[in-house]
N, C-alpha and C positions, 0 to 999 in steps of 0.2 A: 504494500500500500504506500502510495506516495505521501511523503511528509510535506508540510507547508514550507519548510525550509528548502527542500529539493525543488518544489514548484516555484518558489520565489527566485531561484537561480536561473530559471529559464527566461528567455526573452519573450516579449509580448506576443509575437506571432506564433511561437511554439506553444505557449500556454493556451492561446486561443484555439490552436489546432487540437491540442489534447482535450480541451473542454468540449469541442465539437465531437470528437471521437467518443468521449465518455457519454455525452448526451445521446448519441446514436446507439451506443451499447445499452444504455438504460432503456431506451425505447424498445430495442430488440428483446431485452430481458423481460420487460413487461408484456410484450407480445407473446413470448414463449410461455410466460406464466398463465396468460389468458387461454392459450391453446393446450395447456397441459404438457408442454415439452421441456419445461425448465428442469434441469438436473441439479442445480445448486441455487436455491432460493436466497441464500445468504449473500450471494453476489449482488443482488439488487441493493441491499443496504450499503455494501462496500462502494459501489459505483455512486450511489447518492451522496455518500460522504466525500468521495473524491470530487464530485461536481461542486459541492458546497465549499470544499477546501480551495478549489481553483477560483471560484467566484470571490471568495474572501481575499485571496492573494491579489486578484485583479482590482478589487475595490480598495485594498490597502495601498496599492501602487497609485491608483487614481487620486487618492487623498494626499499621498506624499508628493505627487507631481503638482497638485494644486498648491501645496504649501511651498513647493520649490525645494524639497528635501530628498527627493528620490535619487538614489545612486544606482545605476544599472550594474548588474553583476559583471565580473570580468569574463573574458573568453574562457579562461581555465575553469572558472566556477561553473559556467554554463555547460562546458563539455563534461565535467565531472557529474553534474546533475543529470544530463542527458544519458550518460553511460549507466548511471545507477537506475534511472527509470526504465531504460531499455532492458536491463537485466531483470528487473522486477516484472516487466511485461512478458518477457520470454519465459520466466519461471511460472507465471500465472497461466500462460498458454499451454505449457507442458502439463501442468496439473489438470487443466480442462480437457486436454486430449486424453490423458490417462483416465479421467472420470468417464469420458465418452466411450473409450474402449471398454472399460469395465461394464458400463451400462449395455453396450452392444453385445458383449460376451454373455451377460446375464440374460438379455432378451433372447439370444440364440439358444441358451440352455433351456429357458422357459419354453421356447418354441418347440424344442425337442420333446419336452414333457407333454405339451399339448398334442403333438403329433402322435405320441404313443396312445394318448387317451382317445383320439379319433379312430385309431385302428381297433381299439376295444369296442367302441360304439358300433363300428361297422360289423364286427363279429356278432354283436348282440342283435343287430338288425337281421342278419342271416338266420340266427336261431329263431327269431320271431316269425320269419317267413316260413321256416320249416314247420313250426308249430301250427301255423294257419293251414298248411296243406294237408 
């Protein structure tokens, strides 16, 4: 999860881009929740907090700029913040992929169990036809 300090080290364009991405992700998560496809409901709260954190950093900058006290982060600070946030994003994506794989495997196993049940039902139907004859 991105900290306010890490976000404050990004320049305005990068922060605005991340805010847009987070808002799109939040929309998609809400859509998945509504359709019953969401595998990690806790992610909604995390993204909401990230959006709020970014808006807070942007508002703080706006206030400091109005007062004439805003000092932009150095290139090194920005690069370090970008690297840290990219690593966090990659780790989150790996975890999401692992959860999706586990859910897919579980669904496959569940499908095998249902398939076995269908074969038993077909056998029972044949027995019922023999009883009727």
